[in-house]
C-alpha positions in Angstrom: 86.1 56.1 89.5 86.2 52.7 88.7 85.9 49.4 91.3 89.2 48.4 90.5 91.1 51.6 91.4 91.9 51.9 94.8 90.8 54.6 96.8 93.7 57.2 98.4 93.9 56.9 101.9 92.9 60.0 104.0 95.6 62.3 105.2 95.2 61.3 109.1 94.1 57.3 108.5 96.7 54.9 110.1 97.0 53.2 106.0 98.6 56.7 104.8 102.4 57.0 104.6 103.8 58.9 107.6 106.6 61.3 106.9 110.1 59.9 108.4 111.5 61.8 110.5 115.5 61.7 110.2 117.1 59.2 112.8 119.3 61.0 115.7 123.0 60.3 115.5 123.6 60.1 119.3 127.6 60.1 118.6 127.3 62.7 116.3 125.9 65.0 118.5 128.2 63.9 121.7 131.3 64.7 119.5 129.5 68.4 118.4 128.7 68.7 122.3 132.5 67.8 123.5 134.0 70.4 120.5 131.6 72.9 121.7 132.7 72.8 125.3 136.5 72.2 124.3 135.9 75.6 122.0 134.2 77.0 125.0 137.0 76.1 127.2 139.9 77.5 125.1 138.4 80.5 124.8 138.1 80.5 128.4 141.7 80.0 129.1 142.8 82.2 126.1 141.5 85.1 127.2 143.1 84.2 131.2 146.5 86.1 130.7 147.8 84.8 133.6 147.3 81.5 132.3 148.5 82.1 128.9 151.9 83.9 130.1 152.6 80.5 132.3 151.7 78.4 129.2 154.1 80.7 127.2 157.1 80.3 130.2 156.4 76.4 130.3 157.0 76.2 126.4 159.8 77.7 126.5 161.0 75.9 129.1 160.0 72.3 127.5 161.6 73.4 124.1 165.0 74.4 126.3 164.7 70.7 127.3 164.2 69.3 124.2 167.2 70.8 122.2 169.4 71.4 124.9 172.2 69.4 123.1 171.3 72.3 120.1 171.5 75.0 122.5 174.5 74.1 124.8 176.7 71.2 123.7 177.6 68.6 125.9 181.3 69.7 126.0 180.3 73.1 127.5 179.9 71.3 130.2 183.4 69.3 130.2 185.7 70.5 133.2 188.9 69.7 131.2 187.6 71.7 128.5 187.3 74.8 130.4 190.6 75.0 131.5 190.9 78.4 130.0 187.6 80.0 131.2 187.7 82.2 134.3 185.9 80.7 137.6 183.3 82.7 139.1 183.1 85.1 136.0 180.0 87.8 136.9 177.4 88.0 134.2 178.8 89.5 131.1 178.9 89.8 127.3 181.1 86.9 127.3 179.6 85.2 130.1 176.0 86.2 129.9 174.9 84.3 133.4 178.8 84.2 134.6 180.8 80.9 135.5 180.5 78.2 138.2 183.5 77.3 140.6 184.9 75.2 137.1 184.4 77.5 134.7 181.1 76.1 133.4 178.7 78.5 132.2 175.6 78.8 134.7 173.6 79.4 131.2 174.2 76.3 130.1 174.2 74.4 133.4 170.8 75.9 134.2 169.5 74.7 130.3 170.8 71.0 130.8 169.4 71.0 134.1 165.9 71.6 133.1 165.8 67.9 131.5 166.4 66.3 134.9 164.2 69.1 136.8 161.0 68.7 134.4 161.1 65.2 133.9 161.3 64.2 137.5 158.7 66.7 138.4 156.4 65.3 135.5 157.1 61.9 136.2 156.8 62.1 139.6 153.3 64.1 139.4 151.8 61.2 137.1 152.9 58.3 139.4 151.2 60.7 142.7 148.1 60.8 140.3 147.8 57.6 139.3 148.2 56.2 142.9 145.8 59.1 144.7 143.3 58.4 141.8 143.1 55.3 142.9 143.0 55.5 146.4 140.5 58.4 146.4 138.2 56.3 144.0 138.5 52.9 146.5 137.9 55.4 149.4 135.0 57.1 148.0 133.0 54.5 146.1 133.5 51.1 148.7 131.9 51.2 152.4 132.8 48.9 154.9 135.9 47.8 156.2 137.5 48.1 152.2 136.6 52.2 152.7 137.9 51.9 156.1 141.7 50.7 155.6 142.1 52.9 152.6 141.0 55.9 154.5 143.5 55.2 157.4 146.1 54.7 154.5 145.6 57.9 153.3 145.5 59.4 156.9 148.4 58.0 157.7 150.2 59.6 154.5 148.4 62.6 155.2 150.1 63.5 158.6 153.2 62.0 157.5 155.9 64.6 156.7 156.2 63.7 153.0 159.6 65.6 152.8 161.0 63.3 155.3 159.7 60.1 153.9 161.1 60.7 150.7 164.7 61.7 152.5 164.5 58.3 154.0 163.4 56.6 150.6 166.4 58.4 149.0 168.7 57.1 151.3 167.8 53.8 151.4 167.5 52.9 147.9 170.4 53.8 145.0 170.9 57.4 144.0 169.4 58.0 140.7 166.9 59.7 138.8 164.1 56.9 138.7 164.8 56.7 142.7 164.0 60.6 142.8 160.6 60.0 140.9 159.6 57.1 143.2 160.3 58.9 146.5 158.4 61.8 145.3 155.2 60.2 143.6 154.8 57.7 147.0 155.1 60.3 149.4 152.6 62.9 147.4 149.8 61.4 146.7 147.5 61.7 149.8 146.4 65.3 148.8 145.2 63.7 145.6 143.3 61.1 147.0 141.5 63.5 149.3 140.3 65.6 146.8 139.4 62.5 144.5 137.3 60.9 147.4 135.6 64.2 148.0 134.5 64.1 144.3 133.6 60.6 144.0 131.3 61.2 147.2 129.6 63.8 145.2 129.2 62.0 142.0 127.9 58.8 144.1 124.9 60.6 145.4 123.9 61.4 142.1 120.5 59.5 140.9 122.2 57.8 137.9 124.7 55.8 140.1 121.8 54.8 141.9 119.9 53.8 138.7 122.9 52.1 137.2 122.9 49.8 140.8 119.4 48.9 140.5 119.9 48.1 136.8 122.7 45.5 138.0 125.2 47.6 137.2 128.8 46.3 139.2 131.4 47.8 140.7 133.8 47.7 137.7 131.0 49.3 135.6 130.2 51.9 138.2 134.2 52.8 138.2 135.3 52.9 135.0 132.2 54.0 133.3 130.9 57.0 135.6 132.8 57.8 138.7 136.6 57.6 136.7 135.2 60.3 133.6 133.8 62.4 136.2 136.9 63.1 138.5 139.4 63.2 136.1 139.1 66.8 134.8 139.5 67.7 138.7 142.6 65.6 138.5 144.3 67.0 135.3 143.5 71.0 136.7 145.4 69.3 140.4 148.5 67.5 138.4 149.6 70.9 137.1 149.1 72.6 140.5 151.4 69.2 141.8 154.1 69.1 139.2 155.5 72.6 140.6 155.6 71.2 144.0 157.7 68.1 142.8 159.7 70.5 141.0 160.7 71.9 144.4 160.7 68.8 146.3 163.6 67.3 143.6 165.4 70.4 144.0 165.2 70.1 147.8 166.5 66.7 147.5 169.4 67.5 144.9 170.1 70.1 147.3 170.6 68.1 150.1 173.3 66.0 148.1 170.3 62.7 147.7 170.4 63.2 144.0 172.1 62.0 141.1 175.2 64.0 141.0 176.0 62.4 137.5 173.0 64.4 135.9 172.4 68.3 135.9 169.4 69.7 137.8 168.9 73.1 139.2 169.0 71.5 142.4 172.5 70.3 141.8 173.3 73.5 141.1 172.4 74.9 144.4 174.2 72.0 146.2 177.4 72.9 144.5 177.1 76.5 144.9 176.5 75.7 148.6 179.8 73.4 148.6 181.3 76.5 147.0 180.5 78.9 149.6 179.2 81.4 147.0 176.4 82.6 148.7 178.7 84.5 151.2 181.8 84.8 148.9 179.7 87.3 146.6 179.0 84.7 143.7 175.3 85.8 144.0 174.5 84.6 140.2 175.7 80.9 141.1 173.1 80.9 143.8 170.1 83.3 142.5 170.0 82.6 138.7 169.1 78.4 139.4 166.5 79.8 141.9 165.4 82.1 139.6 164.6 79.0 137.3 162.7 77.4 139.6 160.4 80.1 140.7 160.0 80.8 137.0 158.6 77.1 136.2 156.6 76.6 139.3 155.0 79.7 139.0 154.0 79.2 135.6 152.6 75.5 136.5 150.5 77.4 139.3 149.0 79.7 137.0 148.3 77.4 134.6 146.8 74.7 137.1 144.8 78.0 138.9 143.1 78.5 135.1 142.3 74.8 135.1 140.7 74.6 138.0 138.8 77.8 137.5 137.7 76.2 133.8 136.2 73.3 135.6 134.7 74.8 138.7 132.8 78.0 137.3 132.1 79.0 140.7 136.0 79.8 141.3 135.8 81.4 137.9 133.2 84.1 139.1 135.2 84.9 142.1 137.9 85.9 140.3 
């Protein structure tokens, strides 16, 4: 070998070229992990028979509410166009679910009533979840006088009868669907706040929260980057359980005559049946069928919510 020819470096020498290791794409790994977790959760939900039954029932009612004008034209609710239809007709081939005191088909009223009942239930629950999540995070994260004030406010709404407060709000405010949403949403957030606070306290005790504080993270960073993502799965599972309670509350307010009488809802149908003394006159279909609709939707939301709760909390899954 000549002196001008450079000698090859030994394999282990510092000047030898080292094989490059492929860079790890962190975002891709996170996406793959989330997709795998989503597929695992979907498999757990799909194999839960009650949850699937509840999801199918909810899907039927949601489609029924969306396509109500197609399924039952609005003219079927017009009293002036039902003069030739017999009143209080029992269920038959001509009248599948019977008629009411004005000759209107009960099934058409149930179809249109699903719109208001589901809308109020979902909207009031979303309002309740937002207020409950904010108050629960504040009560669990902040200490001192701020945390004490928030906790006393939560305790006040916990001991206060929510239905009584909703009745008062519905009486004071103008009657309407929006009023019922506000009345239910404002009075039903305390239980969610208590659950969120407990989860927040659990997350606050973890080491990565303490590490974030040491590195100079402020309240905003800890709340929105660490605490909120940790409590959101629990909030979403609790949402499905709360919708049923909101639908029952709406039906109760409408039954008491505090709802919007110009809008069809299942509670309004029950109110009309009570005014017509349907229960004591033997017109059982006028009372029973809207009650069954409320029962089915509430039960379906409960079954879906329990399944989601079991997926989020594996300890509950092992007890089932």
